[in-house]
C-alpha positions as CSV (number, residue, x, y, z in Angstrom):
1,M,-25.8,-7.2,-3.0
2,K,-22.2,-8.5,-3.0
3,I,-19.7,-6.2,-4.7
4,P,-16.7,-8.0,-6.2
5,A,-13.5,-6.2,-5.5
6,L,-10.1,-6.3,-7.2
7,A,-8.0,-4.1,-5.0
8,A,-4.7,-4.6,-6.8
9,V,-2.0,-2.9,-4.8
10,I,1.5,-2.1,-5.8
11,L,3.3,-1.2,-2.5
12,L,6.3,0.3,-4.3
13,A,4.3,2.3,-6.8
14,T,5.8,5.5,-5.5
15,I,9.2,4.4,-6.7
16,Y,8.7,2.0,-9.6
17,S,6.5,1.8,-12.7
18,L,6.9,0.5,-16.2
19,A,5.4,1.9,-19.5
20,Q,6.5,2.6,-23.0
21,S,9.6,4.7,-23.9
22,P,9.1,8.5,-24.2
23,D,12.1,10.9,-24.0
24,P,12.7,11.5,-20.3
25,N,14.6,14.7,-21.0
26,R,11.6,16.3,-22.9
27,K,10.4,19.5,-21.2
28,F,6.8,20.3,-21.1
29,S,5.5,23.9,-21.4
30,P,3.8,25.6,-18.4
31,D,0.5,25.3,-20.2
32,Q,0.9,21.5,-20.6
33,L,1.9,21.2,-16.9
34,K,-1.0,23.2,-15.7
35,A,-3.4,21.1,-17.9
36,D,-2.0,18.0,-16.2
37,L,-2.4,19.6,-12.8
38,T,-6.0,20.4,-13.5
39,F,-6.5,16.9,-14.8
40,V,-5.3,15.5,-11.4
41,K,-7.7,17.7,-9.5
42,T,-10.6,16.7,-11.7
43,Q,-9.8,13.0,-11.4
44,L,-9.6,13.2,-7.6
45,F,-12.6,15.4,-7.0
46,N,-14.8,13.5,-9.4
47,A,-13.8,9.8,-9.0
48,H,-12.3,9.3,-5.6
49,A,-14.7,7.7,-3.1
50,N,-14.3,10.6,-0.6
51,P,-11.6,13.1,-1.6
52,F,-12.5,15.5,1.3
53,T,-11.7,13.1,4.2
54,E,-9.0,15.3,5.6
55,L,-9.4,18.7,3.8
56,S,-12.5,20.6,2.8
57,K,-13.0,21.2,-0.9
58,A,-12.0,24.8,-0.4
59,D,-8.8,23.8,1.4
60,Y,-8.0,21.2,-1.2
61,E,-8.5,23.8,-4.0
62,K,-5.8,25.9,-2.2
63,V,-3.3,23.0,-2.4
64,F,-3.7,23.0,-6.2
65,E,-3.6,26.8,-6.4
66,R,-0.2,26.7,-4.6
67,M,1.1,24.1,-7.0
68,D,-0.2,26.1,-10.0
69,K,1.7,29.2,-8.9
70,Q,4.9,27.2,-8.8
71,I,4.6,26.4,-12.5
72,T,6.5,29.3,-14.1
73,D,8.8,27.4,-16.5
74,S,9.0,24.2,-18.5
75,M,9.8,20.9,-16.7
76,T,10.6,17.3,-17.4
77,A,8.2,14.7,-16.2
78,T,10.6,14.0,-13.3
79,G,10.5,17.6,-12.3
80,F,6.7,17.7,-12.5
81,F,6.5,14.5,-10.4
82,K,8.4,16.3,-7.6
83,L,5.9,19.1,-7.7
84,V,2.6,17.2,-8.0
85,R,3.3,14.2,-5.8
86,P,1.7,15.7,-2.7
87,A,-1.7,16.1,-4.5
88,V,-2.8,12.6,-3.4
89,S,-1.3,12.9,0.2
90,Y,-4.4,14.3,1.8
91,L,-6.8,11.6,0.7
92,S,-6.2,9.2,3.6
93,D,-5.9,6.6,0.9
94,E,-3.1,4.1,1.4
95,H,-3.5,2.9,-2.2
96,A,-3.3,6.3,-3.8
97,Q,-0.1,7.1,-5.8
98,I,1.2,9.4,-8.3
99,S,4.2,7.5,-9.7
100,L,7.0,8.2,-12.1
101,G,7.6,5.3,-14.6
102,S,11.2,4.2,-15.1
103,N,10.9,5.3,-18.7
104,L,10.1,8.9,-17.6
105,Q,13.0,9.2,-15.2
106,T,15.9,11.3,-16.2
107,A,19.3,9.5,-16.2
108,E,20.3,11.4,-13.1
109,Y,17.2,10.3,-11.3
110,K,17.5,6.7,-12.5
111,T,21.3,6.1,-11.9
112,G,22.7,9.2,-10.1
113,E,23.8,9.0,-6.5
114,I,21.3,11.7,-5.5
115,F,19.3,10.0,-2.8
116,L,20.1,10.5,0.9
117,P,21.4,7.1,2.1
118,F,19.6,6.7,5.5
119,T,16.3,6.4,7.3
120,L,15.4,8.1,10.5
121,G,14.1,7.3,14.0
122,H,12.5,9.7,16.4
123,K,13.3,9.8,20.1
124,G,11.8,12.7,22.1
125,S,12.8,15.9,20.3
126,S,15.7,14.3,18.5
127,Y,16.0,12.6,15.1
128,T,18.4,9.7,14.8
129,V,19.9,7.7,12.0
130,D,18.1,4.3,11.8
131,D,19.1,2.2,8.7
132,V,22.1,3.2,6.6
133,L,22.1,2.2,2.9
134,S,25.7,3.2,2.2
135,T,28.7,1.7,4.0
136,T,30.9,4.7,3.1
137,S,28.6,7.4,4.6
138,G,30.3,7.4,8.0
139,L,27.0,7.5,9.7
140,Q,26.1,5.0,12.4
141,K,22.7,3.9,13.7
142,G,21.7,6.1,16.6
143,D,23.6,9.2,15.4
144,I,21.6,12.4,16.1
145,I,21.1,14.6,13.1
146,T,19.8,18.2,13.3
147,Q,20.2,19.6,9.8
148,V,20.5,18.5,6.2
149,N,22.0,21.1,3.9
150,G,21.2,23.8,6.4
151,Q,17.6,22.9,6.8
152,P,16.3,21.6,10.1
153,V,15.5,17.9,10.0
154,A,12.1,18.5,11.8
155,D,11.0,20.8,8.9
156,L,12.2,18.3,6.3
157,V,10.3,15.4,8.0
158,K,7.1,17.5,7.9
159,R,7.7,18.1,4.2
160,C,8.3,14.4,3.6
161,V,5.0,13.6,5.2
162,N,3.2,15.3,2.3
163,Y,5.2,13.2,-0.2
164,S,3.8,9.9,1.3
165,T,0.3,8.6,1.2
166,G,-2.2,6.9,3.6
167,F,-3.6,8.0,6.9
168,P,-1.9,10.9,8.7
169,G,-0.1,8.7,11.2
170,Q,0.9,6.3,8.5
171,R,2.4,9.2,6.5
172,A,4.3,10.3,9.5
173,D,5.8,6.8,9.9
174,N,6.7,6.7,6.2
175,A,8.4,10.1,6.4
176,L,10.9,8.5,8.8
177,Q,11.2,5.0,7.3
178,Q,11.6,6.3,3.8
179,F,13.3,9.6,4.7
180,G,16.2,9.5,2.3
181,Y,14.1,8.7,-0.7
182,L,11.2,11.1,0.2
183,Y,13.7,13.9,1.0
184,T,15.1,13.8,-2.5
185,I,11.8,13.7,-4.4
186,S,10.6,16.6,-2.1
187,Q,13.4,18.9,-3.2
188,P,13.2,20.8,-6.4
189,D,17.0,20.5,-7.1
190,T,19.3,17.5,-7.0
191,R,22.6,17.0,-5.2
192,H,25.2,14.3,-5.1
193,S,26.6,15.2,-1.7
194,F,24.9,16.4,1.5
195,D,26.1,18.4,4.5
196,I,24.8,16.7,7.6
197,K,24.9,18.5,10.9
198,M,25.2,16.1,13.8
199,G,23.9,16.4,17.3
200,D,27.3,17.6,18.6
201,G,27.4,20.4,16.1
202,K,29.9,18.9,13.7
203,V,29.0,19.0,10.0
204,I,30.0,16.1,7.8
205,A,29.7,15.7,4.0
206,I,28.3,12.5,2.7
207,H,27.6,11.1,-0.8
208,G,24.2,10.1,-2.0
209,T,23.1,6.6,-3.1
210,T,21.1,5.5,-6.1
211,F,17.4,4.9,-6.8
212,N,18.1,1.2,-7.2
213,K,19.7,1.0,-3.8
214,W,16.5,2.5,-2.3
215,Y,14.3,0.2,-4.4
216,D,16.2,-2.9,-3.2
217,Y,16.0,-1.7,0.4
218,L,12.2,-1.2,0.3
219,V,11.7,-4.5,-1.4
220,M,13.7,-6.1,1.4
221,K,11.7,-4.3,4.1
222,A,8.5,-5.3,2.5
223,G,9.5,-8.9,2.8
224,M,9.4,-9.4,-1.0
225,A,13.0,-10.3,-1.6
226,G,13.6,-13.9,-2.7
227,S,10.0,-14.6,-3.4
228,S,9.4,-18.1,-4.8
229,G,6.7,-17.0,-7.2
230,K,4.1,-19.2,-5.6
231,T,1.6,-17.1,-3.8
232,I,0.1,-19.8,-1.6
233,T,2.1,-22.7,-0.1
234,Y,1.6,-25.4,2.5
235,N,4.0,-26.9,5.1
236,R,3.6,-29.1,8.1
237,Y,5.4,-28.5,11.4
238,G,4.8,-31.4,13.7
239,D,1.0,-31.7,14.3
240,A,0.3,-28.3,12.8
241,G,-0.4,-27.3,9.2
242,Y,0.9,-23.9,8.0
243,I,-0.5,-22.2,4.9
244,T,1.4,-19.1,3.7
245,A,-0.4,-16.7,1.4
246,T,1.8,-13.9,0.1
247,A,-0.8,-12.6,-2.4
248,F,-4.5,-13.0,-3.3
249,D,-3.8,-13.0,-7.0
250,A,-6.8,-14.0,-9.2
251,R,-7.6,-11.6,-12.0
252,N,-10.3,-13.6,-13.7
253,D,-12.5,-16.7,-13.2
254,R,-10.0,-19.0,-14.7
255,Q,-7.3,-18.0,-12.3
256,M,-9.7,-18.2,-9.4
257,D,-10.7,-21.8,-10.4
258,S,-7.1,-22.7,-10.6
259,L,-6.3,-21.2,-7.2
260,R,-9.3,-23.0,-5.7
261,K,-8.0,-26.3,-6.9
262,V,-4.6,-25.6,-5.3
263,V,-6.2,-24.6,-2.0
264,A,-8.5,-27.7,-2.1
265,A,-5.5,-29.9,-2.6
266,M,-3.8,-28.4,0.5
267,F,-6.8,-29.0,2.7
268,A,-7.2,-32.5,1.3
269,Q,-3.6,-33.1,2.5
270,I,-4.3,-31.6,5.9
271,K,-7.3,-33.9,6.2
272,T,-5.2,-36.9,5.2
273,D,-2.5,-35.9,7.8
274,G,-5.2,-35.8,10.5
275,L,-4.0,-32.4,11.8
276,K,-5.9,-30.6,14.5
277,T,-4.3,-27.2,14.3
278,L,-4.0,-24.9,11.2
279,F,-2.1,-21.6,10.7
280,I,-3.0,-19.3,7.8
281,D,-0.3,-16.7,7.4
282,V,-1.1,-13.4,5.6
283,S,1.6,-11.4,7.4
284,R,3.4,-10.6,4.1
285,N,0.3,-10.5,1.9
286,G,-0.1,-7.3,-0.1
287,G,-3.6,-8.1,-1.4
288,G,-5.2,-8.7,-4.7
289,N,-8.7,-10.1,-5.2
290,S,-10.8,-10.1,-1.9
291,A,-12.8,-13.1,-3.3
292,V,-9.7,-15.2,-2.7
293,G,-10.0,-14.6,1.1
294,D,-13.7,-15.6,0.9
295,M,-12.8,-18.7,-1.0
296,M,-10.2,-19.7,1.6
297,T,-12.6,-19.1,4.5
298,D,-14.9,-21.7,3.0
299,F,-12.3,-24.4,3.7
300,F,-12.1,-23.8,7.5
301,Y,-15.5,-22.2,8.5
302,D,-19.0,-23.6,8.1
303,K,-21.4,-20.8,9.1
304,P,-22.6,-17.6,7.4
305,Y,-20.6,-14.5,8.3
306,R,-20.8,-10.7,7.8
307,G,-18.7,-9.2,5.0
308,Y,-17.6,-5.6,4.5
309,Q,-19.8,-2.6,3.9
310,C,-19.1,-0.4,0.9
311,N,-19.5,3.2,-0.3
312,W,-19.0,3.4,-4.0
313,K,-18.6,6.7,-5.9
314,R,-20.4,7.1,-9.2
315,S,-18.2,8.9,-11.8
316,D,-18.0,9.1,-15.6
317,E,-14.2,8.6,-15.2
318,Y,-14.5,5.2,-13.6
319,L,-17.4,4.2,-15.8
320,A,-15.2,4.8,-18.9
321,L,-12.4,2.8,-17.4
322,T,-14.6,-0.2,-16.7
323,K,-16.0,-0.1,-20.2
324,S,-12.5,-0.1,-21.6
325,W,-12.1,-3.4,-19.7
326,G,-15.1,-4.8,-21.4
327,I,-17.3,-4.5,-18.3
328,N,-20.8,-3.1,-18.7
329,N,-22.5,-2.5,-15.3
330,D,-25.9,-1.1,-16.0
331,F,-26.6,-0.6,-12.3
332,Y,-23.6,1.6,-11.9
333,A,-24.1,3.4,-15.2
334,N,-27.7,4.3,-14.3
335,Q,-26.8,6.0,-11.0
336,L,-26.5,9.8,-10.8
337,V,-23.0,11.2,-11.4
338,G,-21.4,12.0,-8.0
339,K,-23.7,9.8,-6.0
340,V,-22.2,7.7,-3.3
341,I,-23.8,4.3,-3.5
342,H,-23.9,2.5,-0.1
343,F,-24.1,-1.3,0.3
344,D,-24.7,-2.8,3.7
345,S,-22.7,-5.7,5.1
346,D,-23.9,-8.9,3.4
347,M,-24.1,-12.3,5.0
348,E,-21.5,-14.4,3.2
349,K,-22.5,-18.0,2.8
350,V,-20.2,-20.9,2.7
351,S,-20.8,-24.1,0.7
352,A,-23.2,-26.6,2.2
353,N,-20.8,-29.5,1.9
354,N,-17.1,-29.0,1.6
355,P,-15.6,-32.5,1.9
356,V,-12.1,-31.2,2.8
357,R,-13.2,-28.5,5.2
358,F,-10.9,-28.2,8.3
359,S,-12.8,-28.4,11.6
360,G,-9.9,-28.0,14.1
361,K,-8.4,-24.9,15.7
362,T,-7.4,-22.2,13.2
363,Y,-5.1,-19.3,13.7
364,V,-4.7,-16.4,11.2
365,V,-1.3,-14.7,11.2
366,V,-1.0,-11.0,10.5
367,G,1.9,-8.5,10.4
368,D,3.4,-5.4,8.8
369,G,2.8,-6.8,5.3
370,T,-0.9,-7.5,5.7
371,F,-2.5,-5.0,3.3
372,S,-5.5,-4.3,1.1
373,S,-7.7,-7.4,0.5
374,A,-5.5,-9.5,2.9
375,M,-6.4,-6.9,5.5
376,M,-10.1,-7.3,4.6
377,F,-9.7,-11.1,5.0
378,A,-8.1,-10.8,8.4
379,T,-10.5,-8.2,9.6
380,T,-13.5,-10.3,8.6
381,I,-12.0,-13.2,10.5
382,K,-11.6,-11.0,13.6
383,D,-15.0,-9.2,13.5
384,N,-16.9,-12.5,13.0
385,H,-14.8,-14.5,15.6
386,I,-14.1,-17.1,12.9
387,A,-10.5,-17.9,14.1
388,T,-7.9,-16.6,16.5
389,L,-5.8,-13.7,15.1
390,I,-2.1,-13.8,16.0
391,G,1.0,-12.0,15.1
392,Q,1.8,-8.2,15.0
393,V,-0.3,-5.1,14.5
394,P,-0.1,-4.2,10.8
395,K,1.4,-0.8,10.3
396,E,0.6,-0.1,6.7
397,G,-2.8,-1.7,6.3
398,H,-6.0,-0.5,8.0
399,P,-9.4,-2.3,8.4
400,N,-11.4,0.7,7.0
401,H,-9.8,2.0,3.8
402,F,-10.3,3.0,0.2
403,G,-9.9,0.5,-2.5
404,E,-11.1,-0.7,-6.0
405,M,-8.4,1.0,-8.0
406,Y,-9.0,3.7,-10.6
407,A,-5.9,4.3,-12.6
408,T,-5.0,6.5,-15.5
409,K,-2.2,8.6,-17.0
410,L,-1.8,12.3,-17.1
411,P,-2.4,13.5,-20.7
412,N,0.9,15.3,-21.2
413,T,3.6,14.1,-18.9
414,K,2.1,10.5,-18.7
415,L,2.7,10.2,-15.0
416,D,0.5,7.4,-13.5
417,I,-2.2,8.2,-11.0
418,R,-4.2,5.7,-9.0
419,F,-6.6,5.9,-6.1
420,G,-9.7,4.2,-4.7
421,V,-13.3,4.6,-5.9
422,K,-14.7,2.6,-3.0
423,E,-14.6,3.0,0.7
424,W,-14.5,-0.3,2.5
425,I,-15.9,-0.4,6.0
426,R,-15.2,-3.4,8.3
427,P,-18.1,-5.6,9.4
428,A,-17.9,-4.1,12.9
429,G,-18.3,-0.6,11.5
430,K,-16.4,2.6,12.0
431,S,-16.6,2.9,15.8
432,G,-13.3,2.7,17.6
433,E,-9.8,2.8,16.3
434,N,-9.0,2.0,12.7
435,V,-6.4,-0.6,13.6
436,L,-6.4,-4.4,13.4
437,R,-5.1,-5.8,16.8
438,P,-4.3,-9.5,17.0
439,D,-5.9,-11.6,19.8
440,M,-2.3,-12.8,20.6
441,I,0.9,-11.0,19.9
442,V,3.5,-13.3,18.5
443,D,7.1,-12.7,17.3
444,L,7.2,-13.4,13.5
445,S,10.9,-12.7,12.9
446,K,12.1,-16.3,13.2
447,G,9.8,-17.9,10.7
448,P,6.7,-20.2,10.7
449,E,8.1,-23.0,12.8
450,E,8.9,-20.6,15.6
451,V,5.4,-19.1,15.3
452,V,3.9,-22.6,15.8
453,R,6.1,-23.2,18.7
454,Q,5.2,-20.0,20.5
455,V,1.5,-20.6,20.1
456,L,1.3,-24.3,20.9
457,R,4.0,-24.5,23.7
């Protein structure tokens, strides 16, 4: 049985979300905050596909008990966000988020220069400045830093790990690459200046930067800056065709039909041009609807292939959400609450006669931005030997992961929470490392034309 998936991912959900307009300065009572904390635990334990991937239930209970003991006074939604954010860290779920909508952010959080303006690198036992977001900080790339405001950097990095999401190694990388942002949300107080102890023992004072500076930086790093708005485009470089897919957006049948027509027109042009080599680039594709990847595969492959396996958690919470969308799934509704429903890998069938199907050599390009359903597409290509995988090893996305988003708001503070109700397992299974390795490593930094040149030279 094929399970349709809409794994809509918002990579920057940790730092940006929109909603209606409550008072960001409103303080919530300890009872309200504790009720929201209990709500988070109930949602995770009941609806997540496997909430005890890293921690036992008893150990996860202790995480919530520690948070509960810290609620001794009223807080704003911003303050509670800083407290509760680690609740989703231990899921090994790279889609999981607790996010603070821009309408919930206090003015200081939204516009104040309260965020550390740098990221970190790690060399041996030393932590060094990597990227600097403020030209007036006085910091340089490569500077060794040992303390921030009297706290050892090593301890701060460990704390930041728990304010990120994903697999353990992924969280450790994020703690460095988003250090200045994660540092600020991991601290109960806010500051506009910071005392930085350098490797030579000197202490310098630096000013913070703003939330928007961090937002713009992360957008740039994700490769989303300057996006044209078109999610799938086609170009020709010499005798090679190059399709770039930056998202698999298709939220309903009408959008899927429209996208299929766009892709069909591209392959018709490829056939008219008589090209023998095709590149399909998902190196900056954050995902969307996995059915888009299946649809595209039909245009360059003519044999059945194995799809993903799936473990699906039955919960009343997710059932209520799907009903609110107008979806009535009797099969799911009739399962026992708490049951994990397993679906084996299906044989995906392509159309018998696709008149514009490409029959030449195909390369699929992956990179740091390959995530969610784009990762599923590329992994399916790899495991079924459908095409040659090239590019860079994706750092954020993983072949086996949680998906199919469940999302809701906390009843009092209205923070957003989202996580996966399905566990997706690659066609090749769980054996081996949970990493997608290209068949050929290719430098992607100089653009598509250079990618083509490197491969075909």
